[in-house]
C-alpha positions in Angstrom: 0.0 0.0 0.0 2.8 2.4 0.9 4.5 1.5 -2.4 1.4 2.4 -4.4 1.0 5.6 -2.5 4.7 6.6 -3.2 4.2 5.8 -7.0 1.0 7.8 -7.0 2.7 10.7 -5.2 5.5 10.6 -7.7 3.0 10.7 -10.6 1.2 13.7 -9.0 4.6 15.4 -8.4 5.4 15.0 -12.1 2.0 16.5 -12.9 2.8 19.4 -10.6 6.2 20.1 -12.2 4.7 20.0 -15.7 1.9 22.4 -14.6 4.5 24.8 -13.0 6.6 24.8 -16.2 3.6 26.3 -18.0 3.4 29.2 -15.6 5.3 32.5 -15.9 8.5 32.5 -14.0 7.2 34.7 -11.1 4.1 32.5 -10.6 6.2 29.4 -10.9 8.5 30.5 -8.0 5.4 31.3 -5.9 3.9 27.9 -6.7 7.0 26.0 -5.6 7.4 28.1 -2.4 3.7 27.6 -1.5 4.3 24.2 -0.1 2.0 22.5 -2.6 5.0 20.6 -3.8 7.3 18.9 -1.2 10.9 17.7 -1.4 9.7 14.2 -0.6 7.7 14.0 -3.8 4.3 14.1 -2.1 1.4 16.4 -3.1 -1.5 17.5 -1.0 -4.5 15.3 -0.4 -6.5 17.5 -2.8 -4.4 16.4 -5.7 -4.7 12.8 -4.7 -8.5 13.3 -4.8 -8.2 14.6 -8.4 -8.2 18.4 -7.7 -6.2 20.4 -10.1 -2.8 21.4 -8.6 -3.4 25.1 -8.9 -6.5 24.7 -6.7 -4.7 22.9 -3.9 -3.6 25.9 -1.9 -7.0 26.1 -0.2 -7.0 22.5 1.2 -5.9 21.6 4.8 -5.6 17.8 4.3 -2.5 15.7 4.6 0.1 15.7 3.2 -0.5 19.5 2.9 0.6 21.5 5.9 -2.5 23.2 7.2 -2.7 27.0 7.8 -2.8 26.6 11.6 0.6 24.8 11.5 2.1 27.8 9.8 1.3 30.3 12.5 1.8 30.8 16.2 -1.2 30.0 18.4 -2.6 31.6 21.5 -0.4 31.8 24.6 -0.9 30.2 28.0 -3.6 31.7 30.2 -5.3 33.2 27.2 -8.3 31.6 28.9 -7.4 31.4 32.6 -10.3 29.0 33.0 -10.4 26.6 30.0 -13.3 26.8 27.6 -14.4 24.5 24.7 -13.3 25.1 21.1 -15.6 27.5 19.2 -16.2 24.6 16.8 -18.1 22.9 19.7 -20.5 25.9 20.2 -23.6 23.7 19.6 -22.8 21.4 22.5 -24.8 23.2 25.1 -27.6 22.7 27.6 -31.0 23.6 26.3 -34.4 24.2 27.7 -38.0 23.9 26.3 -39.5 27.4 26.7 -43.1 26.2 26.8 -42.5 23.5 29.4 -42.6 25.8 32.4 -44.0 29.3 33.1 -40.6 30.8 34.0 -36.9 29.8 33.9 -36.8 30.4 37.7 -38.5 27.0 38.3 -37.5 25.0 35.3 -35.1 22.5 33.7 -32.2 22.5 31.2 -31.2 19.3 29.4 -27.9 17.7 28.9 -26.8 17.1 25.2 -26.4 13.3 25.6 -26.0 13.0 21.8 -22.7 14.8 21.9 -21.1 13.2 25.0 -18.4 10.6 25.1 -17.7 8.2 27.9 -19.8 8.3 31.1 -18.7 11.6 32.8 -20.8 14.7 32.1 -18.7 17.9 31.9 -19.7 20.3 34.7 -20.9 22.9 32.2 -23.3 20.4 30.5 -24.7 18.8 33.7 -28.5 19.2 33.5 -30.2 21.9 35.8 -33.4 21.7 37.8 -34.3 24.7 40.0 -37.4 25.4 42.1 -36.7 29.0 42.8 -33.7 29.9 40.7 -30.0 29.7 41.4 -28.9 31.4 44.6 -25.5 33.2 44.9 -24.0 31.9 48.2 -20.8 33.1 49.8 -19.1 30.0 51.1 -17.6 32.0 54.0 -21.1 32.8 55.2 -22.6 29.4 54.6 -23.2 26.9 57.4 -24.6 23.4 57.7 -26.7 22.7 60.8 -27.3 19.2 62.1 -30.0 19.0 64.8 -33.2 17.3 66.0 -32.9 13.9 67.6 -29.2 14.0 68.1 -27.0 14.1 71.2 -24.8 17.0 70.1 -26.4 19.5 67.6 -23.6 21.0 65.5 -23.1 23.9 63.0 -20.3 23.4 60.5 -18.5 25.8 58.3 -17.0 24.9 54.9 -13.7 24.8 56.6 -15.0 22.4 59.2 -16.5 20.1 56.6 -13.2 19.8 54.7 -11.4 18.7 57.9 -13.3 15.4 57.8 -12.0 12.5 55.7 -13.1 12.9 52.1 -14.5 10.3 49.7 -15.0 10.3 46.0 -17.6 8.3 44.0 -19.0 8.3 40.5 -22.8 8.4 40.4 -25.6 9.5 38.1 -28.3 12.0 39.0 -31.6 11.7 37.2 -34.7 13.9 37.6 -37.7 11.5 38.1 -39.6 13.5 35.4 -37.0 12.5 32.7 -39.1 11.4 29.7 -42.3 12.3 31.6 -43.8 14.1 28.6 -44.1 10.9 26.7 -46.7 8.9 28.8 -49.5 9.5 26.4 -47.6 9.5 23.1 -44.5 10.7 21.3 -44.1 14.4 21.9 -40.6 15.6 21.1 -38.2 14.5 18.3 -35.0 15.0 20.3 -32.8 12.8 22.4 -31.7 15.8 24.5 -35.2 16.9 25.3 -36.6 13.4 25.9 -33.8 12.0 28.1 -31.4 14.8 28.9 -32.4 15.1 32.6 -29.7 12.6 33.5 -26.0 13.3 34.1 -23.1 11.6 35.8 -20.1 12.9 37.7 -17.4 12.2 40.2 -18.5 13.6 43.5 -16.2 14.4 46.4 -17.2 15.2 49.9 -17.8 13.8 53.3 -19.9 10.7 54.1 -23.1 11.7 55.7 -22.7 8.8 58.1 -19.5 10.5 59.4 -21.3 13.7 60.1 -24.2 12.0 61.8 -21.9 10.0 63.9 -20.2 13.3 65.0 -23.7 14.6 66.1 -24.8 11.3 67.7 -28.2 9.9 66.6 -30.6 9.2 69.4 -32.3 5.8 69.4 -35.6 7.1 68.3 -34.1 8.8 65.2 -35.4 7.1 62.0 -35.6 9.8 59.4 -33.6 12.8 58.1 -35.0 16.0 56.7 -32.6 17.8 54.2 -33.2 21.5 53.5 -31.7 23.7 50.8 -30.8 27.4 51.1 -32.5 28.3 47.8 -35.7 30.5 47.7 -37.9 27.4 47.7 -36.2 26.0 50.8 -36.3 22.6 48.9 -36.8 19.8 51.5 -37.0 16.0 51.3 -37.4 13.3 53.9 -34.8 10.5 53.7 -34.9 7.3 55.7 -31.9 7.1 58.1 -31.0 3.7 56.7 -30.2 5.3 53.3 -28.6 8.3 54.9 -26.1 6.0 56.8 -25.4 4.0 53.6 -23.8 5.7 50.6 -25.0 9.3 50.9 -22.4 12.1 50.9 -22.3 15.8 51.5 -20.5 16.9 48.4 -18.5 20.0 47.9 -16.7 19.0 44.6 -17.7 17.7 41.2 -15.3 16.3 38.7 -12.3 17.6 40.6 -13.4 21.2 41.2 -15.8 23.0 43.5 -19.5 22.5 42.7 -20.9 24.8 40.1 -23.5 27.3 41.3 -26.3 25.5 39.5 -25.2 22.2 41.1 -25.6 23.4 44.7 -22.4 25.4 45.5 -21.0 25.3 48.0 -22.5 21.9 49.2 -25.2 19.5 48.2 -26.4 16.0 49.0 -25.6 13.1 46.7 -28.0 10.2 47.2 -26.9 7.5 44.8 -29.5 5.9 42.7 -32.4 8.0 44.1 -34.6 10.7 42.6 -32.7 13.8 41.7 -34.8 16.0 44.0 -33.5 14.1 47.1 -30.0 15.3 46.2 -30.8 18.6 47.9 -28.7 21.4 46.6 -27.3 24.4 48.5 -27.6 22.3 51.6 -28.1 24.2 54.9 -29.9 22.0 57.4 -30.2 18.3 58.3 -32.8 17.4 61.0 -33.1 14.0 62.5 -36.7 12.9 63.4 -38.8 9.8 64.1 -41.0 10.0 61.0 -41.2 11.6 57.5 -42.1 15.3 57.4 -44.5 15.0 54.4 -43.3 18.2 52.8 -44.7 19.7 49.6 -42.1 18.1 47.4 -43.0 14.6 48.6 -46.8 14.9 48.7 -48.4 17.1 46.1 -45.2 16.8 44.0 -42.9 13.8 43.2 -45.7 11.3 43.9 -47.1 8.8 41.4 -50.8 9.0 40.7 -52.1 5.5 39.9 -55.1 4.4 37.7 -57.3 3.9 40.8 -56.7 7.5 42.0 -54.3 6.6 44.8 -50.8 8.1 44.8 -47.6 6.2 45.5 -45.2 8.3 47.6 -41.5 7.9 48.4 -40.8 6.0 45.2 -37.2 7.1 45.5 -35.2 4.5 43.4 -34.6 5.3 39.8 -35.4 2.1 37.9 -33.1 0.7 35.3 -33.2 2.6 32.0 -31.3 2.8 28.7 -31.3 4.8 25.5 -29.5 4.7 22.2 -27.6 8.0 21.8 -26.3 7.3 18.2 -28.1 7.2 15.9 -30.8 9.5 17.3 -32.8 12.5 15.9 -29.8 14.8 16.4 -27.4 12.2 15.0 -28.8 10.7 11.8 -27.1 8.1 9.7 -25.0 9.5 6.8 -24.9 6.4 4.5 -25.1 2.7 4.2 -22.6 0.4 5.7 -21.1 -0.3 9.1 -22.2 1.9 12.0 -21.8 1.7 15.8 -25.0 1.8 17.7 -24.1 3.5 20.9 -26.0 4.4 24.1 -26.1 4.8 27.8 -27.7 2.6 30.5 -28.0 3.0 34.3 -29.8 1.7 37.3 -30.6 3.1 40.8 -30.4 -0.5 42.1 -26.7 -1.1 41.3 -24.7 -2.1 38.3 -25.8 -2.7 34.7 -25.6 -6.4 34.0 -26.4 -6.5 30.3 -27.9 -4.4 27.4 -29.8 -5.9 24.5 -30.3 -4.0 21.2 -33.0 -4.6 18.6 -33.1 -3.1 15.0 -36.6 -4.5 14.2 -38.7 -3.0 17.0 -38.1 -5.7 19.6 -38.8 -8.8 17.5 -35.1 -9.9 17.8 -32.4 -8.9 20.2 -28.6 -8.9 20.2 -26.5 -8.4 23.3 -24.4 -5.2 23.1 -20.9 -4.8 24.5 -20.6 -2.9 27.8 -17.8 -0.4 27.8 -15.6 -0.2 30.9 -15.9 1.0 33.5 -19.2 -0.6 34.7 -19.9 0.8 38.2 -22.8 0.8 40.6 -25.4 3.6 40.2 -23.4 5.2 37.4 -23.9 5.6 33.7 -22.6 2.7 31.6 -21.9 3.0 27.9 -22.8 0.2 25.5 -22.3 -0.4 21.7 -23.1 -2.8 19.0 -21.8 -2.9 15.4 -24.6 -2.8 12.8 -24.5 -3.0 9.1 -27.2 -0.8 7.7 -28.5 -1.6 4.2 -30.5 1.6 3.8 -33.9 0.0 4.7 -36.0 1.5 7.5 -35.3 0.2 10.9 -36.7 0.5 14.5 -33.9 0.7 17.0 -34.4 -0.1 20.7 -32.2 -0.9 23.7 -33.2 -2.9 26.8 -31.1 -3.0 30.0 -31.0 -5.7 32.7 -29.5 -4.7 36.0 -27.6 -6.8 38.6 -30.9 -7.5 40.5 -32.4 -9.1 37.4 -34.8 -6.1 36.8 -35.5 -5.8 33.0 -36.4 -2.4 31.5 -40.1 -2.6 30.5 -41.8 -1.9 27.2 -44.2 1.1 27.2 -47.2 -1.3 27.3 -45.8 -3.1 30.3 -45.2 0.1 32.1 -48.7 1.5 31.4 -50.3 -1.7 32.5 -48.6 -1.4 35.9 -48.7 2.4 36.3 -51.4 3.9 34.1 -50.9 7.2 32.3 -51.6 9.7 35.1 -48.1 10.1 36.3 -45.2 12.2 34.9 -42.5 10.5 37.0 -40.4 7.3 36.6 -41.0 6.7 32.9 -38.2 4.2 32.1 -39.8 2.3 29.3 -37.9 1.2 26.1 -37.3 4.1 23.7 -37.8 3.5 20.0 -36.0 5.4 17.2 -37.3 5.0 13.7 -34.5 5.1 11.1 -35.8 6.2 7.7 -34.4 5.2 4.3 -32.7 8.7 4.1 -30.9 8.1 7.4 -33.1 10.5 9.4 -34.2 9.4 12.8 -37.5 10.1 14.5 -39.0 9.4 17.9 -41.9 6.9 17.7 -43.9 4.8 20.2 -44.8 1.1 19.5 -48.0 -0.4 21.0 
C-alpha cells in the first residue's frame, strides 16, 4: 500500500512540475514556495483526490501543511479557565421554553447526543431549579445538624473539609425525565426526551460520618434535608439510606461544585430521585417520621389508575437509551455503523444491554464499555451493518438485581398514564431510508 502511494505521489509530483513549467517564472516560483510541492515528492491530499494542482492551496488535508501549523497559536492563560473550542458551540444545555411558566422554576437538558464516555462535563450537567439559582458566599454558609441528636452542630465549609473525604461516581436523574411521553411521542430529540440525567465524580464527606459526630438518638429514624434556595427545597430521607452511601459533596469532577449544582455543598443520594440530592444544603434534621413536605406529597408522587398516589418512590429504575443514531445524530450512509448508548440503574450495576433493530422482534447483546460501576452511567455499543432500509432501534437494560427495562405497554399496565414520573420504558427510534431518525412509540 505504501509503495502504491509513493508511486501515486511521484506521478502527482510530475504533474505538478509539468503544470508549474507552463506558468510565468514569477508565478512558478510562488507555486513552488507555497508548499504544494514537497521535497519528498508528495502532493497535498486535494491532488490525490483529483483536484487540479493550482486549486490545492485552499486545502488543509495531509500531506498538505494546514494553515494553523504555519502560524503561532494563543499563549498560555489566554483563557485562565479553559473553555471549549468555538467549533463545539452547539454542544450546550438547552431548555424547552413552553415547558414551564418561567426559567426560575425549570429545567435544562444535557446534550447526551454529543457526550463521550460516562462523565458529564460540569458545564453540561442538567439543571433543575425550584426558585432559581442562589448566589451563596461560602464564607457565610453553614450546615446545621440538629433534631434527635446528642450534640447539635453547626459546620462551616472549613469544618467540613477537615473530615475524611471520599469520591464516588454516580448519576443523578430527575424523576420527570421522559415524563412528557406517557400519552404519546411528543418531542423529536434525544436531548429533550432523556437529557435530565447526568453523571459525575462527587467528592465530599460521608453523611454517616457527620451524623456520627452529632450522635443519633435511638428514636431517630428519618432525616430532613433542606436547601438554602428561595424554595427551601426539603425532602425526607430514611436514616437507613442516609447512613449507607450518601455524601455531602463540595466538589464535582475535581473542582468546586458549580453554582447551579448546589455550590457550596449538596447531598448526593446515589440511585435515588434527583430531588432528594438537595442542593445548597443548609440543614439536616433527624426525626422519628417523615415530614410529608410539599415536594413529597403534592409533587414527586405517582398517581395510579385507581386514584391513589404512591409516595416515596425514590429509586430510579433501570433505563437505557440509544444515543447514536438518534434524531440529532442521523445516519450518513449505508454500511457499518456503531449503535451506541447509555444505561443506568438506581439499584446497582448494569448487567447487560440488548439491542434490537426491528422493533423488539429480535435482540442482540451489546458490548458494555468499561468502567461498569454501581449507580453510574454505563456505555454500550453494537456494530450494525445498515443496508438503507427503514429500521426500528431499541435498547433494553438488565441490572444486577435481574430487573428488566419494561416496554411502554408493560409500564402503562402497571402504572397507568396519570403520572409524569419514573417513565423508564424502552425508547424506539425509527430510522428512515434517508438516514433521518424520529421518535416513535410502539404499541
